C-alpha positions as CSV (number, residue, x, y, z in Angstrom):
1,X,26.1,125.5,-75.3
2,X,28.4,125.8,-72.3
3,X,31.3,123.4,-72.6
4,X,34.2,121.6,-70.8
5,X,37.3,121.1,-72.6
6,X,40.2,118.6,-71.9
7,X,43.3,120.2,-73.2
8,X,46.4,117.8,-73.7
9,X,49.6,119.4,-74.6
10,X,52.5,117.1,-74.1
11,X,55.9,118.9,-73.1
12,X,54.1,122.1,-72.0
13,X,55.5,122.0,-68.8
14,X,58.8,120.1,-69.3
15,X,62.0,121.3,-68.8
16,X,63.9,118.4,-67.5
17,X,65.3,117.6,-70.7
18,X,66.9,120.9,-71.4
19,X,70.3,122.0,-69.9
20,X,70.8,121.3,-66.3
21,X,69.8,122.9,-64.1
22,X,66.3,122.9,-66.0
23,X,65.1,126.4,-66.8
24,X,62.4,127.7,-65.1
25,X,58.9,128.2,-67.1
26,X,58.6,131.6,-68.1
27,X,55.3,132.5,-67.0
28,X,55.9,136.2,-66.8
29,X,55.6,136.6,-70.3
30,X,52.7,134.2,-70.6
31,X,49.8,136.1,-69.0
32,X,47.2,134.0,-69.7
33,X,48.7,130.6,-68.8
34,X,50.1,132.1,-65.5
35,X,46.3,133.2,-64.9
36,X,44.9,129.5,-65.9
37,X,47.9,127.8,-63.8
38,X,47.5,130.1,-60.7
39,X,44.1,129.4,-60.2
40,X,43.8,125.8,-61.2
41,X,43.5,122.9,-58.7
42,X,46.4,120.3,-59.6
43,X,45.6,116.8,-59.4
44,X,47.6,113.6,-60.1
45,X,47.2,112.1,-63.4
46,X,49.1,109.5,-65.5
47,X,52.6,110.5,-66.0
48,X,53.4,110.1,-69.6
49,X,51.0,111.1,-72.7
50,X,50.6,107.4,-73.7
51,X,49.3,106.6,-70.3
52,X,46.9,109.3,-69.9
53,X,45.2,108.7,-73.4
54,X,44.5,105.2,-72.3
55,X,43.7,106.0,-69.0
56,X,41.3,108.6,-70.6
57,X,39.9,105.9,-72.8
58,X,38.8,103.7,-69.8
59,X,41.5,101.3,-70.6
60,X,43.9,99.7,-67.6
61,X,47.1,98.5,-68.3
62,X,49.4,96.4,-65.7
63,X,52.1,98.1,-64.1
64,X,54.6,96.0,-65.2
65,X,53.8,95.6,-68.8
66,X,54.7,97.7,-71.8
67,X,51.5,100.0,-72.9
68,X,50.3,98.4,-76.3
69,X,50.8,101.4,-78.2
70,X,52.0,99.4,-81.5
71,X,48.3,97.4,-81.9
72,X,46.5,100.8,-81.2
73,X,48.6,102.8,-83.4
74,X,48.5,100.2,-86.1
75,X,44.7,100.9,-86.2
76,X,45.4,104.4,-87.1
77,X,47.5,103.5,-89.7
78,X,44.9,101.2,-91.5
79,X,45.5,97.9,-89.9
80,X,42.8,95.7,-89.3
81,X,42.1,94.4,-85.6
82,X,44.3,91.4,-84.9
83,X,44.7,89.4,-81.8
84,X,48.2,88.8,-82.1
85,X,51.2,90.6,-80.0
86,X,52.3,93.5,-82.1
87,X,55.5,95.6,-81.4
88,X,56.3,99.0,-83.1
89,X,59.5,98.2,-84.8
90,X,60.1,102.0,-86.2
91,X,63.0,102.8,-88.5
92,X,65.8,104.7,-87.2
93,X,69.5,106.1,-87.7
94,X,72.0,104.7,-85.1
95,X,75.4,106.7,-84.9
96,X,78.0,105.3,-82.7
97,X,80.8,107.6,-81.5
98,X,83.5,107.3,-78.3
99,X,80.3,108.3,-76.4
100,X,78.0,105.4,-77.2
101,X,75.3,104.7,-79.8
102,X,73.1,107.6,-80.6
103,X,69.6,107.5,-82.2
104,X,67.8,109.8,-84.5
105,X,64.3,108.8,-85.6
106,X,62.3,108.9,-88.8
107,X,61.7,112.8,-88.6
108,X,65.2,113.1,-89.8
109,X,65.2,110.4,-92.2
110,X,62.7,111.4,-95.0
111,X,61.7,107.9,-95.7
112,X,60.1,107.3,-98.9
113,X,57.2,104.8,-99.0
114,X,59.0,102.4,-101.6
115,X,62.1,102.3,-99.5
116,X,59.8,101.3,-96.3
117,X,58.5,98.7,-98.4
118,X,61.7,97.2,-99.6
119,X,63.5,97.1,-96.1
120,X,60.5,95.3,-94.7
121,X,60.1,93.0,-97.5
122,X,63.9,91.9,-97.1
123,X,63.3,91.8,-93.2
124,X,60.5,89.1,-93.8
125,X,62.3,87.3,-96.1
126,X,65.4,86.9,-93.7
127,X,63.4,86.2,-90.7
128,X,60.2,84.0,-92.2
129,X,61.8,80.8,-90.2
130,X,61.6,83.0,-86.9
131,X,57.9,83.4,-87.5
132,X,58.5,87.2,-87.8
133,X,56.5,89.7,-90.0
134,X,57.1,93.4,-90.4
135,X,54.5,95.4,-91.6
136,X,55.4,99.1,-92.9
137,X,52.2,100.8,-92.7
138,X,53.5,103.9,-92.5
139,X,56.9,105.3,-93.8
140,X,57.9,106.2,-90.0
141,X,55.7,103.6,-88.2
142,X,56.6,100.0,-88.6
143,X,54.7,96.8,-87.0
144,X,56.3,93.7,-85.9
145,X,53.8,90.8,-85.4
146,X,54.5,88.0,-82.9
147,X,52.5,85.1,-82.1
148,X,52.9,85.5,-78.5
149,X,54.6,87.8,-75.8
150,X,58.4,88.2,-76.6
151,X,59.3,88.3,-73.5
152,X,61.0,91.5,-73.1
153,X,60.5,95.1,-71.7
154,X,60.9,98.0,-74.0
155,X,61.6,101.9,-74.0
156,X,59.4,104.4,-75.6
157,X,61.0,105.9,-78.7
158,X,60.9,109.4,-77.7
159,X,62.8,108.3,-74.4
160,X,65.8,107.3,-76.9
161,X,65.9,109.8,-79.4
162,X,69.4,111.7,-79.0
163,X,70.5,109.7,-76.2
164,X,72.8,106.6,-75.9
165,X,71.0,104.0,-76.5
166,X,73.0,101.3,-74.4
167,X,70.9,101.4,-71.3
168,X,67.8,101.7,-73.1
169,X,67.9,98.4,-75.3
170,X,64.8,95.8,-74.7
171,X,65.5,94.0,-71.5
172,X,63.8,91.0,-69.8
173,X,64.2,87.2,-69.6
174,X,64.3,86.6,-73.5
175,X,66.9,89.6,-74.0
176,X,69.2,87.2,-75.5
177,X,67.3,86.4,-78.6
178,X,66.2,90.0,-79.3
179,X,69.8,91.5,-79.0
180,X,71.1,89.0,-81.9
181,X,68.3,89.5,-83.9
182,X,68.1,93.5,-83.8
183,X,72.1,93.1,-84.6
184,X,71.5,90.9,-87.7
185,X,68.5,93.4,-88.8
186,X,71.1,96.3,-88.7
187,X,73.8,94.6,-91.0
188,X,71.0,93.4,-93.4
189,X,69.8,96.9,-93.6
190,X,73.4,98.7,-94.0
191,X,74.0,96.5,-96.9
192,X,70.5,96.8,-98.4
193,X,70.4,98.6,-101.9
194,X,68.0,101.1,-100.5
195,X,70.9,102.4,-98.2
196,X,73.6,102.3,-100.7
197,X,71.4,104.6,-102.9
198,X,70.8,107.1,-99.4
199,X,74.6,107.0,-99.0
200,X,74.9,108.2,-102.7
201,X,72.6,110.9,-101.9
202,X,74.2,111.9,-98.7
203,X,71.2,110.9,-96.7
204,X,71.3,109.4,-93.3
205,X,71.1,105.4,-93.5
206,X,68.1,103.8,-92.4
207,X,70.3,101.3,-90.3
208,X,68.1,100.2,-87.4
209,X,64.7,99.0,-85.6
210,X,63.6,100.5,-82.3
211,X,61.2,97.9,-80.7
212,X,58.7,99.3,-78.3
213,X,54.9,99.6,-77.2
214,X,54.2,95.7,-77.3
215,X,51.2,94.3,-76.6
216,X,47.9,92.7,-78.0
217,X,45.0,95.3,-78.7
218,X,42.8,96.1,-76.2
219,X,39.0,96.0,-76.1
220,X,36.6,97.9,-74.2
221,X,37.7,101.5,-75.1
222,X,35.1,104.3,-74.3
223,X,35.6,107.6,-75.8
224,X,36.3,110.6,-72.9
225,X,34.3,113.3,-74.8
226,X,31.9,113.9,-77.5
227,X,34.4,115.7,-79.7
228,X,37.9,114.3,-80.1
229,X,40.7,116.8,-81.9
230,X,44.0,115.7,-82.8
231,X,46.5,114.1,-85.2
232,X,48.3,111.7,-82.6
233,X,48.2,108.0,-84.0
234,X,47.8,106.9,-80.4
235,X,44.6,109.1,-80.2
236,X,43.2,108.1,-83.7
237,X,44.1,104.5,-82.8
238,X,42.1,104.4,-79.7
239,X,39.2,106.4,-81.4
240,X,38.6,103.9,-83.8
241,X,38.9,101.1,-80.9
242,X,36.2,103.0,-79.3
243,X,33.8,103.6,-82.6
244,X,34.4,107.5,-82.4
245,X,35.2,110.1,-84.6
246,X,38.6,112.4,-84.6
247,X,38.5,115.5,-86.0
248,X,41.9,117.0,-87.2
249,X,43.2,119.4,-84.7
250,X,42.0,123.1,-84.8
251,X,44.5,126.0,-85.5
252,X,43.4,128.0,-82.6
253,X,40.8,128.1,-80.1
254,X,38.0,130.0,-81.8
255,X,38.4,127.2,-84.7
256,X,37.6,124.6,-81.9
257,X,34.7,126.5,-80.4
258,X,33.0,126.8,-84.1
259,X,33.4,123.1,-84.5
260,X,32.2,122.2,-81.2
261,X,29.1,124.2,-81.0
262,X,26.9,121.1,-80.4
263,X,29.1,119.2,-77.9
264,X,29.3,119.1,-74.2
265,X,32.9,118.2,-73.8
266,X,35.7,118.1,-76.0
267,X,39.3,116.3,-75.9
268,X,42.1,118.3,-77.8
269,X,45.4,116.8,-78.3
270,X,47.8,119.6,-79.2
271,X,51.3,118.3,-80.2
272,X,52.9,121.8,-80.9
273,X,55.6,121.2,-77.9
274,X,55.8,117.5,-77.9
275,X,59.3,117.3,-79.7
276,X,60.8,120.6,-78.1
277,X,62.3,119.1,-75.1
278,X,63.2,115.7,-76.6
279,X,65.2,118.1,-79.3
280,X,66.5,119.9,-76.4
281,X,65.5,123.1,-78.4
282,X,64.7,125.7,-75.7
283,X,64.1,128.2,-78.0
284,X,61.5,126.6,-79.9
285,X,60.0,125.8,-76.7
286,X,59.4,129.1,-75.6
287,X,58.2,130.3,-79.0
288,X,55.4,127.6,-78.9
289,X,54.4,128.5,-75.4
290,X,54.2,131.8,-76.6
291,X,52.0,130.8,-79.4
292,X,49.9,128.6,-77.6
293,X,49.1,131.8,-74.7
294,X,47.7,133.8,-77.8
295,X,46.0,131.2,-79.6
296,X,44.2,129.1,-77.0
297,X,45.1,130.0,-73.1
298,X,43.9,133.6,-73.8
299,X,40.7,132.1,-75.2
300,X,40.1,129.7,-72.4
301,X,41.0,132.2,-69.6
302,X,38.0,134.7,-71.4
303,X,35.6,131.7,-71.6
304,X,36.0,130.6,-68.0
305,X,35.3,134.0,-67.2
306,X,32.3,134.5,-69.1
307,X,30.9,131.2,-68.7
308,X,31.4,129.9,-72.2
309,X,33.7,126.8,-70.5
310,X,32.3,125.3,-67.6
311,X,35.5,123.7,-66.8
312,X,39.2,123.3,-68.3
313,X,41.2,120.3,-67.6
314,X,44.9,121.1,-68.8
315,X,46.9,118.2,-68.9
316,X,50.8,119.4,-69.6
317,X,52.1,115.9,-69.4
318,X,54.2,116.2,-66.1
319,X,52.0,113.6,-64.0
320,X,49.1,116.5,-63.2
321,X,45.9,117.8,-64.5
322,X,44.9,121.2,-63.9
323,X,41.6,121.7,-63.6
324,X,39.3,124.9,-63.4
325,X,35.8,126.4,-63.6
326,X,34.5,129.6,-63.6
327,X,34.8,130.3,-59.8
328,X,38.6,130.6,-61.0
329,X,38.1,134.2,-61.9
330,X,37.6,135.0,-58.0
331,X,40.8,133.5,-57.0
332,X,42.9,136.3,-57.7
333,X,45.2,136.1,-54.8
334,X,46.6,132.9,-56.3
335,X,50.1,132.6,-57.8
336,X,51.7,130.1,-59.7
337,X,55.1,128.9,-59.0
338,X,57.0,128.6,-62.2
339,X,60.2,126.3,-60.2
């Protein structure tokens, strides 16, 4: 069966967070990706991966609101649908120095479930009178339940990783409530036995919470494709909301084609490169480009040429979608400008 493939790869064409000026995309060493990008028709798409996923699932969010990532990823982590207002309150390590306060996320912390539960219990005991409840459903993803809109706007966690957080703290009409609360939570965690034990083991402290992704759980999600593939918790939460099934991400395109033989269209989310630019790791980014060119893009090029794929929609997370059909093989005169 001929198929349409939506291939979402956050960070694929992202170079802005590398050394300035941003290095060009090395398409000369990526024959299949160069072929695809040169022959594609680019169209505007939501600028961030989270916005794009919500859009693909037919959900609209007001322009002046945070995306309700917390309520959706909570579904992926086993939480029941809830009408309350949820914020992600992710555990982080905050490191002050002369240049500011820098944030490391849970990837560097190796948090054990028992540690997460102990810190959440201490938080809930301390802030019960404030009407706050912290659920550590996943060691790396914690959730703060509120009765109503907290009156703040936030920055996604990945925008803060490795950066001075001073200009990225919650802002809005109620910030005077939340900044002292976050400071109190930092003091509570810093003195907790969990962190004293981590300090003895020379592990970084879990000494802060990063609030982001607030909102109530939306309704009316519709699956964008017959087959959904990926490990991203937002994808899995959206799929649960839409009563759809998500299959673990295939290792390469051939595996996907075998799994999708009865599907007319598929959405595959590959997170291979999502963290490379955030970490400023240009070597890892170029290595992952080469891996994807071999494991995915060369198959897509061949399948477009042979008619196995009727259409490919490539979302690199840069505010564009690059769309191709089988007619792309005749566009041999076109070239992609790597910037």
